[in-house]
FIDO-501996 format. One record per residue (C-alpha): residue number from 1; residue in three letters; x, y, z. Coordinates in steps of 0.5 Angstrom, whole numbers, padded with zeros to 4 digits. Layout:
BEGIN
   pos   code       u       v       w
   NUM    ALA       X       Y       Z
...
This chain:
BEGIN
   pos   code       u       v       w
     1    MET    0182    0149    0137
     2    SER    0183    0154    0141
     3    PRO    0180    0161    0141
     4    ALA    0187    0164    0139
     5    THR    0187    0158    0134
     6    ASN    0180    0159    0132
     7    PHE    0181    0167    0131
     8    GLY    0188    0165    0126
     9    PHE    0184    0160    0122
    10    VAL    0179    0166    0120
    11    ILE    0184    0171    0119
    12    ARG    0187    0166    0114
    13    ILE    0181    0165    0110
    14    ALA    0179    0172    0110
    15    LEU    0185    0174    0106
    16    SER    0184    0168    0102
    17    MET    0178    0170    0099
    18    GLY    0180    0178    0100
    19    LEU    0175    0179    0105
    20    LEU    0181    0183    0111
    21    ASN    0178    0189    0111
    22    ALA    0181    0195    0115
    23    SER    0176    0194    0121
    24    LEU    0179    0186    0121
    25    CYS    0185    0189    0121
    26    CYS    0184    0192    0127
    27    ILE    0180    0187    0131
    28    ALA    0186    0182    0130
    29    GLU    0191    0188    0132
    30    GLU    0187    0189    0139
    31    SER    0186    0181    0139
    32    SER    0195    0181    0139
    33    ARG    0196    0186    0145
    34    GLY    0189    0184    0147
    35    SER    0194    0180    0153
    36    LYS    0197    0186    0155
    37    PRO    0194    0192    0159
    38    ASN    0196    0198    0159
    39    VAL    0198    0202    0166
    40    LEU    0196    0209    0167
    41    PHE    0201    0210    0174
    42    ILE    0198    0217    0177
    43    ALA    0201    0221    0182
    44    VAL    0199    0227    0186
    45    ASP    0204    0231    0191
    46    ASP    0202    0232    0197
    47    LEU    0195    0229    0197
    48    ALA    0192    0227    0203
    49    CYS    0186    0223    0204
    50    ALA    0181    0230    0203
    51    LEU    0178    0227    0197
    52    GLY    0169    0225    0197
    53    CYS    0171    0218    0196
    54    PHE    0176    0217    0202
    55    GLY    0170    0220    0206
    56    ASP    0172    0227    0206
    57    VAL    0165    0232    0206
    58    VAL    0170    0238    0204
    59    ALA    0173    0236    0198
    60    LYS    0170    0236    0191
    61    THR    0173    0230    0187
    62    PRO    0167    0227    0182
    63    ASN    0172    0224    0178
    64    ILE    0177    0221    0183
    65    ASP    0170    0218    0186
    66    ARG    0168    0216    0180
    67    LEU    0174    0212    0178
    68    ALA    0175    0210    0186
    69    ALA    0166    0207    0184
    70    THR    0169    0203    0178
    71    GLY    0175    0201    0181
    72    VAL    0177    0198    0188
    73    CYS    0179    0204    0194
    74    PHE    0183    0202    0199
    75    GLN    0181    0206    0205
    76    ARG    0188    0204    0208
    77    ALA    0194    0205    0204
    78    TYR    0200    0207    0208
    79    ASN    0207    0210    0205
    80    GLN    0213    0207    0207
    81    LEU    0217    0214    0209
    82    PRO    0213    0222    0208
    83    LEU    0217    0225    0204
    84    CYS    0217    0226    0197
    85    ASN    0224    0222    0195
    86    PRO    0224    0217    0199
    87    THR    0217    0215    0198
    88    ARG    0217    0215    0191
    89    ALA    0224    0212    0191
    90    SER    0220    0206    0195
    91    VAL    0214    0205    0190
    92    MET    0218    0205    0185
    93    THR    0223    0199    0187
    94    GLY    0218    0195    0192
    95    LEU    0223    0196    0196
    96    ARG    0222    0199    0204
    97    PRO    0228    0204    0206
    98    ASP    0232    0201    0210
    99    GLN    0233    0196    0204
   100    ILE    0234    0203    0198
   101    LYS    0238    0208    0205
   102    VAL    0234    0213    0202
   103    TYR    0231    0218    0208
   104    ASP    0232    0225    0205
   105    LEU    0231    0229    0199
   106    ASP    0238    0228    0196
   107    ARG    0240    0221    0196
   108    HIS    0239    0216    0189
   109    PHE    0236    0210    0191
   110    ARG    0241    0207    0185
   111    ASP    0247    0209    0190
   112    GLU    0245    0204    0195
   113    VAL    0241    0199    0189
   114    PRO    0245    0200    0182
   115    ASN    0241    0195    0180
   116    VAL    0235    0195    0181
   117    VAL    0230    0194    0177
   118    THR    0225    0199    0177
   119    LEU    0217    0198    0176
   120    SER    0216    0202    0170
   121    GLN    0223    0197    0167
   122    SER    0220    0191    0169
   123    PHE    0215    0193    0164
   124    GLN    0220    0196    0159
   125    ASN    0222    0189    0160
   126    ALA    0216    0185    0158
   127    GLY    0215    0190    0152
   128    TYR    0212    0196    0153
   129    PHE    0214    0203    0152
   130    ALA    0215    0207    0159
   131    ALA    0214    0214    0159
   132    ARG    0214    0220    0164
   133    VAL    0210    0227    0165
   134    GLY    0210    0231    0171
   135    LYS    0213    0229    0177
   136    ILE    0214    0221    0178
   137    TYR    0221    0221    0182
   138    HIS    0222    0227    0187
   139    TYR    0223    0234    0183
   140    ASN    0226    0240    0187
   141    VAL    0219    0243    0187
   142    PRO    0217    0249    0184
   143    ALA    0225    0250    0183
   144    SER    0226    0245    0177
   145    ILE    0219    0244    0174
   146    GLY    0221    0244    0167
   147    THR    0227    0239    0168
   148    ASN    0228    0232    0171
   149    GLY    0229    0233    0177
   150    PHE    0232    0227    0182
   151    ASP    0230    0222    0176
   152    ASP    0232    0216    0175
   153    PRO    0233    0215    0166
   154    PRO    0233    0208    0166
   155    SER    0226    0208    0168
   156    TRP    0223    0211    0162
   157    ASN    0223    0211    0155
   158    GLN    0221    0218    0154
   159    THR    0220    0224    0159
   160    VAL    0216    0230    0158
   161    ASN    0217    0236    0163
   162    PRO    0212    0241    0162
   163    LYS    0213    0248    0165
   164    GLY    0207    0252    0166
   165    ARG    0204    0259    0168
   166    ASP    0204    0258    0176
   167    LYS    0213    0258    0175
   168    THR    0212    0264    0172
   169    ASP    0208    0268    0176
   170    GLU    0211    0265    0183
   171    SER    0212    0273    0184
   172    LEU    0204    0273    0185
   173    VAL    0205    0268    0190
   174    PHE    0203    0270    0198
   175    ASN    0208    0267    0203
   176    ALA    0205    0267    0210
   177    GLU    0211    0266    0212
   178    PRO    0216    0270    0209
   179    HIS    0223    0267    0212
   180    ARG    0221    0261    0208
   181    LYS    0221    0258    0201
   182    ILE    0215    0258    0198
   183    SER    0216    0251    0196
   184    GLY    0216    0250    0204
   185    SER    0211    0254    0207
   186    LEU    0204    0256    0207
   187    SER    0203    0260    0200
   188    TRP    0198    0260    0195
   189    LEU    0195    0263    0189
   190    ALA    0189    0264    0186
   191    ALA    0191    0265    0178
   192    ASP    0189    0267    0173
   193    GLY    0188    0264    0166
   194    GLY    0186    0257    0165
   195    ASP    0188    0250    0167
   196    GLU    0191    0248    0161
   197    GLU    0196    0255    0162
   198    GLN    0198    0251    0169
   199    THR    0204    0246    0170
   200    ASP    0199    0240    0171
   201    GLY    0194    0242    0166
   202    MET    0199    0241    0162
   203    VAL    0202    0234    0164
   204    ALA    0194    0231    0163
   205    THR    0195    0234    0155
   206    GLU    0202    0232    0154
   207    ALA    0200    0225    0157
   208    ILE    0193    0225    0153
   209    LYS    0198    0226    0147
   210    ILE    0202    0220    0149
   211    MET    0197    0216    0150
   212    SER    0193    0218    0144
   213    GLU    0200    0216    0141
   214    ARG    0201    0210    0143
   215    LYS    0194    0207    0144
   216    ASN    0196    0201    0139
   217    GLU    0202    0199    0143
   218    PRO    0202    0197    0150
   219    PHE    0205    0203    0155
   220    PHE    0207    0204    0162
   221    LEU    0205    0212    0163
   222    GLY    0207    0216    0169
   223    VAL    0203    0221    0170
   224    GLY    0205    0225    0176
   225    PHE    0202    0232    0179
   226    PHE    0205    0237    0182
   227    ARG    0199    0240    0186
   228    PRO    0197    0240    0192
   229    HIS    0205    0241    0193
   230    THR    0206    0248    0196
   231    PRO    0205    0254    0194
   232    TYR    0198    0251    0193
   233    VAL    0196    0255    0186
   234    ALA    0190    0253    0182
   235    PRO    0185    0257    0176
   236    ARG    0181    0261    0181
   237    LYS    0176    0258    0180
   238    TYR    0177    0253    0184
   239    PHE    0178    0258    0190
   240    ASP    0171    0260    0189
   241    MET    0168    0253    0190
   242    TYR    0171    0253    0198
   243    PRO    0168    0260    0201
   244    THR    0173    0261    0207
   245    GLU    0167    0261    0211
   246    SER    0165    0255    0210
   247    LEU    0171    0252    0212
   248    ARG    0174    0250    0220
   249    LEU    0180    0248    0223
   250    PRO    0181    0240    0225
   251    TYR    0178    0239    0232
   252    ALA    0184    0237    0238
   253    PRO    0182    0236    0245
   254    GLU    0187    0242    0248
   255    ASP    0191    0238    0252
   256    ASP    0192    0233    0245
   257    ARG    0200    0235    0246
   258    GLU    0201    0233    0253
   259    ASP    0203    0226    0252
   260    ILE    0206    0226    0245
   261    PRO    0213    0225    0245
   262    THR    0217    0231    0242
   263    ALA    0220    0228    0236
   264    ALA    0213    0227    0234
   265    PHE    0212    0234    0231
   266    ALA    0216    0235    0225
   267    HIS    0222    0239    0225
   268    ASN    0219    0244    0220
   269    CYS    0213    0245    0224
   270    PRO    0215    0244    0231
   271    VAL    0211    0250    0233
   272    PRO    0202    0250    0233
   273    HIS    0200    0252    0226
   274    TYR    0207    0256    0225
   275    SER    0204    0262    0230
   276    LEU    0199    0264    0224
   277    ASP    0192    0266    0225
   278    GLU    0186    0264    0225
   279    THR    0184    0268    0218
   280    THR    0190    0265    0215
   281    LEU    0190    0258    0217
   282    LEU    0183    0258    0214
   283    LYS    0185    0261    0207
   284    ALA    0191    0256    0207
   285    THR    0186    0251    0208
   286    GLN    0181    0253    0202
   287    ALA    0188    0254    0198
   288    TYR    0189    0247    0198
   289    TYR    0182    0244    0197
   290    ALA    0181    0249    0191
   291    CYS    0188    0245    0189
   292    VAL    0185    0238    0190
   293    SER    0180    0240    0185
   294    PHE    0184    0243    0180
   295    ILE    0187    0236    0180
   296    ASP    0181    0233    0180
   297    ALA    0179    0236    0174
   298    GLN    0186    0234    0170
   299    VAL    0185    0226    0173
   300    GLY    0177    0227    0170
   301    ARG    0180    0229    0163
   302    LEU    0186    0222    0163
   303    LEU    0179    0218    0164
   304    ASP    0176    0222    0159
   305    SER    0182    0221    0154
   306    LEU    0182    0213    0156
   307    ASP    0174    0213    0154
   308    HIS    0175    0217    0148
   309    LEU    0181    0212    0145
   310    GLY    0177    0206    0147
   311    LEU    0183    0204    0151
   312    SER    0179    0204    0158
   313    ASP    0178    0196    0158
   314    ASN    0185    0194    0157
   315    THR    0188    0199    0162
   316    ILE    0190    0198    0169
   317    VAL    0189    0205    0172
   318    VAL    0193    0207    0179
   319    PHE    0191    0213    0182
   320    TRP    0196    0214    0188
   321    SER    0199    0220    0192
   322    ASP    0206    0220    0195
   323    HIS    0204    0221    0203
   324    GLY    0200    0223    0207
   325    TYR    0199    0231    0209
   326    HIS    0196    0235    0216
   327    LEU    0191    0241    0215
   328    GLY    0193    0243    0222
   329    GLU    0191    0236    0227
   330    HIS    0193    0236    0233
   331    ASN    0193    0242    0235
   332    GLY    0196    0245    0230
   333    VAL    0201    0240    0225
   334    TRP    0202    0242    0218
   335    GLN    0204    0239    0212
   336    LYS    0208    0231    0212
   337    ARG    0213    0229    0216
   338    THR    0210    0225    0221
   339    LEU    0208    0218    0223
   340    PHE    0200    0220    0225
   341    GLU    0195    0217    0221
   342    GLN    0194    0223    0217
   343    GLY    0202    0223    0214
   344    ALA    0202    0215    0214
   345    ARG    0196    0213    0210
   346    ALA    0195    0217    0204
   347    PRO    0190    0215    0197
   348    LEU    0190    0209    0193
   349    ILE    0186    0208    0188
   350    ILE    0186    0201    0183
   351    ARG    0181    0199    0178
   352    SER    0183    0193    0173
   353    HIS    0182    0192    0166
   354    GLN    0178    0186    0169
   355    GLN    0175    0190    0173
   356    LYS    0173    0195    0168
   357    ALA    0172    0191    0162
   358    SER    0167    0186    0166
   359    LYS    0162    0192    0168
   360    GLN    0159    0188    0174
   361    PRO    0157    0191    0180
   362    MET    0162    0190    0186
   363    THR    0164    0192    0193
   364    SER    0169    0199    0191
   365    THR    0172    0200    0198
   366    CYS    0177    0196    0202
   367    GLN    0179    0197    0209
   368    ARG    0184    0192    0210
   369    VAL    0191    0195    0211
   370    VAL    0196    0195    0205
   371    GLU    0202    0198    0204
   372    PHE    0205    0202    0198
   373    VAL    0210    0197    0197
   374    ASP    0205    0192    0195
   375    ILE    0204    0197    0188
   376    TYR    0210    0194    0184
   377    PRO    0208    0187    0186
   378    THR    0200    0188    0184
   379    LEU    0202    0191    0177
   380    THR    0206    0186    0175
   381    ASP    0201    0181    0177
   382    LEU    0195    0184    0175
   383    ALA    0199    0185    0168
   384    GLY    0203    0178    0168
   385    ILE    0209    0180    0168
   386    PRO    0215    0178    0170
   387    SER    0218    0182    0177
   388    PRO    0224    0182    0182
   389    SER    0224    0176    0187
   390    ASP    0226    0180    0193
   391    LEU    0220    0185    0193
   392    ALA    0218    0188    0200
   393    GLY    0210    0187    0198
   394    ARG    0205    0183    0196
   395    SER    0200    0182    0190
   396    LEU    0193    0186    0192
   397    ARG    0190    0182    0187
   398    PRO    0186    0178    0192
   399    LEU    0183    0185    0195
   400    LEU    0181    0188    0188
   401    GLU    0177    0180    0186
   402    ASN    0175    0181    0194
   403    PRO    0176    0187    0197
   404    LEU    0173    0184    0203
   405    THR    0177    0177    0203
   406    THR    0181    0175    0209
   407    TRP    0187    0180    0210
   408    ASP    0193    0179    0215
   409    GLY    0196    0186    0213
   410    PHE    0200    0191    0217
   411    ALA    0204    0197    0215
   412    VAL    0211    0200    0217
   413    THR    0212    0207    0216
   414    GLN    0219    0211    0218
   415    VAL    0221    0218    0218
   416    MET    0228    0221    0221
   417    ARG    0229    0227    0225
   418    PRO    0235    0231    0225
   419    ALA    0239    0234    0231
   420    ASP    0236    0240    0232
   421    ASP    0235    0245    0239
   422    ARG    0230    0239    0241
   423    LEU    0234    0234    0240
   424    PRO    0240    0232    0242
   425    ASP    0242    0227    0236
   426    PRO    0239    0225    0229
   427    VAL    0232    0219    0231
   428    MET    0230    0215    0227
   429    GLY    0221    0214    0228
   430    CYS    0218    0208    0225
   431    SER    0212    0206    0226
   432    ILE    0207    0200    0225
   433    ARG    0200    0200    0223
   434    THR    0194    0194    0224
   435    ASP    0188    0194    0224
   436    ARG    0186    0196    0231
   437    TYR    0193    0199    0233
   438    ARG    0197    0204    0231
   439    TYR    0204    0203    0235
   440    THR    0211    0207    0234
   441    GLU    0218    0209    0237
   442    TRP    0223    0214    0236
   443    GLY    0229    0213    0237
   444    GLU    0228    0205    0239
   445    GLY    0224    0208    0245
   446    LYS    0229    0213    0248
   447    HIS    0226    0219    0245
   448    GLY    0219    0216    0246
   449    VAL    0213    0211    0244
   450    GLU    0206    0212    0242
   451    LEU    0200    0207    0242
   452    TYR    0193    0209    0240
   453    ASP    0187    0204    0239
   454    HIS    0183    0207    0233
   455    HIS    0177    0202    0234
   456    THR    0176    0207    0240
   457    ASP    0181    0213    0238
   458    PRO    0181    0214    0230
   459    ASN    0184    0221    0231
   460    GLU    0190    0218    0235
   461    PHE    0188    0223    0242
   462    HIS    0190    0218    0247
   463    ASN    0197    0215    0248
   464    LEU    0196    0209    0251
   465    ALA    0203    0208    0252
   466    ILE    0204    0214    0257
   467    LYS    0202    0209    0262
   468    PRO    0200    0202    0260
   469    ASP    0197    0197    0264
   470    ALA    0198    0190    0262
   471    GLN    0194    0190    0257
   472    VAL    0197    0195    0253
   473    THR    0204    0192    0255
   474    ALA    0202    0186    0252
   475    THR    0200    0189    0246
   476    ILE    0207    0192    0245
   477    LYS    0210    0186    0246
   478    LEU    0207    0184    0240
   479    LEU    0207    0189    0236
   480    GLN    0214    0191    0238
   481    PRO    0218    0185    0233
   482    LEU    0213    0186    0228
   483    LEU    0216    0193    0228
   484    ARG    0223    0192    0227
   485    SER    0223    0186    0223
   486    LYS    0221    0191    0217
   487    ALA    0225    0197    0221
   488    SER    0230    0198    0225
   489    GLY    0229    0204    0227
   490    LYS    0237    0205    0228
   491    LYS    0241    0212    0226
   492    PRO    0242    0210    0219
   493    THR    0250    0209    0217
   494    ALA    0248    0211    0209
   495    PRO    0250    0218    0207
   496    ILE    0244    0223    0210
   497    ASN    0243    0231    0209
   498    PRO    0240    0234    0215
   499    ASP    0238    0240    0212
   500    ARG    0234    0236    0207
   501    LEU    0230    0231    0212
């Protein structure tokens, strides 16, 4: 007799004897839904690998670190396009930018692939309740906090859009670059009040409410935090954790930029450090880390609630940021939109329900190269539900079971540059990251080429493609077709808004 049949036999006997009480009903309920693990899908906006579990010695992130310790922390995970709308659309469709033709902040993926089944739709089709709180798809932060933003209605059964005092207190935000909107400039506010008055605190509160209401049915819950996206707003206590005198700007050789193509520097940050003074830059750094710790506290609330509700052992937890982020690297690069390691690499942590339930010690760090298009097939695989056959990535389940297993992965990231006073024409940049190298082409190589050897140059200070020897030439010939198999590098034929790249 199978375990399921045996369990049903016990229930029938108990019913016949009048012994079925409330606790036995609960056991039966848990057994019936145990084959469908929940998914807690946590997205963080503009979060670099500025976390303790990723080796950042400044960041104070105990809650995210404990998630990493009980799951797998993918140290080398790479997004497909380091800009909010394209990367989120790629993650949720499981397709690359060249497949969905999304490169800017204005185009919706359904314009190109109207019938695509998104990640949360796959879970809905398998009988899950799918909800979103906060930013999963693109919002025009902060202008449309409290609205649906650039959402995808078919992806959700329920959406919640909190709006906190960070929106109403915008007039108090300090803007180091007054000619820019606070959403795109180095701007910040050490806010008065508590966590739950801020939008992200409210996001956590509403997510916990949904988990509590839906704890007896399988759910896919997307929880999207807005910070540390600019403006950097967090309660004052988090700023106090990072005195500016304890911070410093990243090191780079004085001549670091001399071998880097012009197109490699984002059009929104063409001037080193925005020409701001060091004191201002350190205050911006303080504000960024304050937001990181603020978000860490909200993640802690979610994890604690899973435990309190008895859901931890049957919930897959995914923690990711939409892309990487710069805090002054390469003598003054800030924010996103680059194909350097800091822009292409982003946090990814996955804790499967099997890992949590087994409570067995394991290696929690994975050094294999993985991509964000791998997230979709990983989650459907872990949950045992069908997914589209044309997904661009592959399941990371083997690495969750053994982070040291053999893995022949490489990652491709791309970004579009508009024509400006530096570039006469729009330029597509495409980059491939292997275990050892990063190779990047701008405009199929017409606007520059970069090759960095991460075994000897992890900070990407020395562009080997400038004066290539025979070995460098051979490496480029090997990497180029792999890169172009995933991203053509050609100017897109789809509509693009150059002001929204």
